[in-house]
C-alpha positions as CSV (number, residue, x, y, z in Angstrom):
1,X,-0.1,-50.5,-300.4
2,X,-2.8,-51.4,-297.9
3,X,-4.6,-54.8,-298.3
4,X,-8.4,-54.4,-298.8
5,X,-9.3,-56.1,-295.5
6,X,-6.6,-54.2,-293.4
7,X,-8.4,-52.2,-290.7
8,X,-5.8,-49.4,-291.0
9,X,-4.6,-47.3,-293.9
10,X,-1.8,-45.1,-292.5
11,X,-1.6,-43.0,-295.7
12,X,-5.2,-41.6,-295.5
13,X,-5.5,-38.1,-294.0
14,X,-8.4,-37.2,-291.7
15,X,-11.7,-36.0,-293.3
16,X,-11.5,-32.6,-291.7
17,X,-11.1,-30.7,-288.4
18,X,-14.4,-31.9,-286.9
19,X,-17.1,-34.5,-286.9
20,X,-18.4,-34.8,-290.5
21,X,-22.0,-35.4,-289.4
22,X,-22.1,-32.8,-286.7
23,X,-20.7,-30.2,-289.0
24,X,-23.3,-31.1,-291.6
25,X,-26.3,-30.8,-289.2
26,X,-25.0,-28.0,-286.9
27,X,-24.3,-30.3,-284.0
28,X,-21.5,-30.4,-281.5
29,X,-19.2,-33.0,-279.9
30,X,-17.3,-33.8,-276.8
31,X,-14.3,-35.5,-278.3
32,X,-13.3,-36.6,-281.8
33,X,-12.3,-40.0,-283.2
34,X,-10.7,-40.7,-286.6
35,X,-11.3,-43.8,-288.6
36,X,-8.0,-45.6,-289.1
37,X,-9.2,-47.0,-292.4
38,X,-10.7,-44.1,-294.3
39,X,-10.0,-41.0,-292.2
40,X,-13.6,-40.2,-291.3
41,X,-13.7,-37.9,-288.3
42,X,-16.7,-38.6,-286.0
43,X,-17.7,-37.7,-282.5
44,X,-17.1,-40.0,-279.5
45,X,-19.7,-42.1,-277.7
46,X,-20.0,-39.4,-275.0
47,X,-21.2,-37.0,-277.6
48,X,-24.9,-36.6,-278.5
49,X,-24.5,-37.9,-282.0
50,X,-22.0,-40.8,-281.4
51,X,-21.0,-40.6,-285.0
52,X,-17.7,-42.4,-284.8
53,X,-19.1,-45.7,-283.6
54,X,-22.0,-45.4,-286.0
55,X,-19.5,-45.0,-288.8
56,X,-17.6,-48.1,-287.6
57,X,-20.9,-50.2,-287.6
58,X,-22.1,-48.9,-291.0
59,X,-18.7,-49.1,-292.8
60,X,-17.2,-52.1,-291.2
61,X,-14.1,-50.1,-290.3
62,X,-13.6,-51.1,-286.6
63,X,-10.5,-49.2,-285.6
64,X,-10.4,-45.5,-284.6
65,X,-7.7,-43.3,-283.3
66,X,-8.3,-40.4,-280.9
67,X,-8.2,-37.0,-282.7
68,X,-7.5,-35.1,-279.6
69,X,-4.4,-33.0,-278.9
70,X,-1.7,-34.9,-277.0
71,X,-3.3,-38.3,-277.4
72,X,-2.4,-41.1,-279.8
73,X,-4.3,-44.2,-278.7
74,X,-6.4,-46.5,-280.9
75,X,-9.7,-48.3,-280.1
76,X,-11.1,-51.4,-281.7
77,X,-15.0,-51.3,-281.6
78,X,-15.1,-55.1,-282.3
79,X,-12.9,-56.3,-279.4
80,X,-13.9,-53.2,-277.3
81,X,-10.3,-52.8,-276.3
82,X,-7.3,-50.6,-277.1
83,X,-5.4,-51.4,-280.3
84,X,-1.7,-51.0,-281.2
85,X,-1.6,-49.0,-284.5
86,X,0.9,-47.1,-286.6
87,X,1.3,-43.4,-287.0
88,X,-1.4,-42.1,-289.3
89,X,-1.1,-39.3,-291.9
90,X,-1.1,-35.8,-290.6
91,X,-2.7,-33.9,-289.0
92,X,-2.8,-36.0,-285.8
93,X,-5.5,-33.9,-284.1
94,X,-8.1,-31.3,-284.6
95,X,-6.9,-27.7,-284.8
96,X,-5.3,-26.5,-281.5
97,X,-7.6,-23.4,-281.4
98,X,-10.8,-25.6,-281.6
99,X,-12.2,-26.0,-278.0
100,X,-13.2,-29.2,-276.3
101,X,-16.1,-29.7,-276.4
102,X,-16.5,-28.1,-279.8
103,X,-16.8,-26.4,-282.1
104,X,-16.9,-22.9,-280.7
105,X,-20.3,-21.3,-280.9
106,X,-22.3,-24.6,-281.1
107,X,-21.8,-26.1,-277.6
108,X,-24.8,-25.4,-275.3
109,X,-24.1,-24.0,-271.9
110,X,-25.6,-27.1,-270.3
111,X,-23.6,-29.5,-272.5
112,X,-22.9,-31.8,-269.5
113,X,-26.6,-32.6,-269.3
114,X,-26.4,-34.0,-272.9
115,X,-23.5,-36.4,-272.7
116,X,-23.8,-40.2,-272.7
């Protein structure tokens, strides 16, 4: 069992295949980050919405793991440095068929002009 103040709960699965907020409002993302505490999937700080870091600030959950295929690193928004974390519950990344940036059909042709 995870302690209430532990920044990581390895048993919690991700919230879904894409950024929760972007999916709700029809937005798009560059890369995805997964909250290591509650599983919330949000978009990275290069994305227009920057929902992963907003979730970290609002929830007090400081650690995220990349949700990109072939990557497994963690990031701590408080220390602004990489973090050594355990394997989290599957799936480890967004669906393989989902493009980056994504999702398909919502990324503008000039997407590079909209990144941070």
